[in-house]
C-alpha positions as CSV (number, residue, x, y, z in Angstrom):
1,M,15.7,24.7,9.4
2,K,14.8,25.5,5.8
3,G,17.2,28.0,4.4
4,N,20.1,29.7,6.0
5,F,19.3,31.8,9.1
6,N,21.1,34.9,7.7
7,D,19.3,34.6,4.4
8,I,16.0,34.4,6.2
9,V,16.5,37.4,8.5
10,N,18.0,39.5,5.7
11,S,14.9,39.1,3.5
12,D,12.5,42.0,3.2
13,T,9.8,40.0,4.9
14,L,9.3,40.5,8.6
15,V,10.7,37.5,10.4
16,L,9.9,36.9,14.1
17,V,12.5,34.6,15.6
18,D,11.7,32.6,18.7
19,F,15.0,31.7,20.4
20,F,14.0,28.8,22.7
21,A,15.2,25.6,24.4
22,T,13.5,22.3,24.7
23,W,14.0,22.2,28.5
24,C,12.5,25.7,29.0
25,G,9.0,25.9,30.6
26,P,8.2,29.4,29.5
27,C,9.2,28.4,25.9
28,K,6.6,25.7,26.0
29,T,4.1,28.4,27.1
30,M,5.1,30.5,24.1
31,A,4.6,27.8,21.4
32,P,0.7,27.9,21.2
33,I,0.8,31.7,21.4
34,L,3.2,31.9,18.4
35,D,1.0,29.4,16.5
36,E,-2.0,31.6,17.0
37,V,0.0,34.7,16.0
38,A,1.2,33.0,12.9
39,T,-2.3,32.2,11.9
40,E,-3.5,35.8,12.5
41,V,-0.6,37.6,10.8
42,G,-0.5,35.3,7.8
43,E,1.9,36.4,5.1
44,H,2.8,39.7,6.9
45,A,5.4,37.9,8.9
46,R,7.3,34.6,9.0
47,I,7.8,33.0,12.4
48,I,10.8,30.7,12.9
49,K,12.1,28.9,16.0
50,I,15.8,28.6,16.8
51,D,16.8,26.0,19.4
52,V,19.7,27.8,21.3
53,D,21.2,24.4,22.2
54,K,21.4,23.3,18.6
55,N,22.4,26.7,17.2
56,P,24.9,28.1,19.8
57,Q,26.6,30.3,17.2
58,V,23.4,32.1,16.3
59,A,22.5,32.5,20.0
60,A,26.0,34.0,20.7
61,Q,25.8,36.3,17.6
62,Y,22.6,37.9,19.0
63,Q,23.8,37.7,22.6
64,I,20.8,35.6,23.7
65,R,21.1,35.4,27.5
66,G,17.7,33.9,28.4
67,V,15.0,32.0,26.7
68,P,12.5,32.5,25.3
69,T,13.7,35.6,23.5
70,L,11.8,37.0,20.6
71,M,13.4,39.2,17.9
72,L,11.7,40.8,14.9
73,F,13.9,41.2,11.9
74,K,13.5,42.9,8.5
75,N,16.4,43.3,6.0
76,G,18.8,42.0,8.6
77,K,17.9,44.7,11.2
78,I,16.5,44.0,14.6
79,L,13.3,46.0,14.9
80,W,12.1,44.7,18.2
81,Q,13.3,42.3,20.9
82,Q,11.8,41.0,24.1
83,S,12.6,38.2,26.5
84,G,10.1,36.1,28.5
85,V,6.6,35.1,27.7
86,V,5.0,37.8,25.5
87,P,1.2,38.0,25.1
88,G,0.0,37.2,21.5
89,Q,-1.8,40.6,21.2
90,Q,1.4,42.4,22.0
91,I,3.3,40.4,19.4
92,K,0.6,41.1,16.8
93,K,0.7,44.8,17.5
94,V,4.5,44.9,17.0
95,I,4.2,43.0,13.7
96,E,1.4,45.3,12.5
97,Q,3.5,48.3,13.4
98,Y,6.2,47.2,11.0
99,A,4.1,45.4,8.4
């Protein structure tokens, strides 16, 4: 991962974090949805993926109980959070709401 996680989520850019695991079926479903959202929102938000198995401290810090879990950060604050597969249109609406 480029940059420190805390530095990334504390920036004044919207950051959508996808907490996922490689063994998780619904996480694989989310991947192309997030790719599409990234293309559509452009520079309004940054999307990063955090593998909970490789980053257990970060997962514990945000009390991630299930994957996939999406969290939207700005200036270190959690603006939105949802677990499970989330439709791309819904993610875009949330990002536009805070952009």
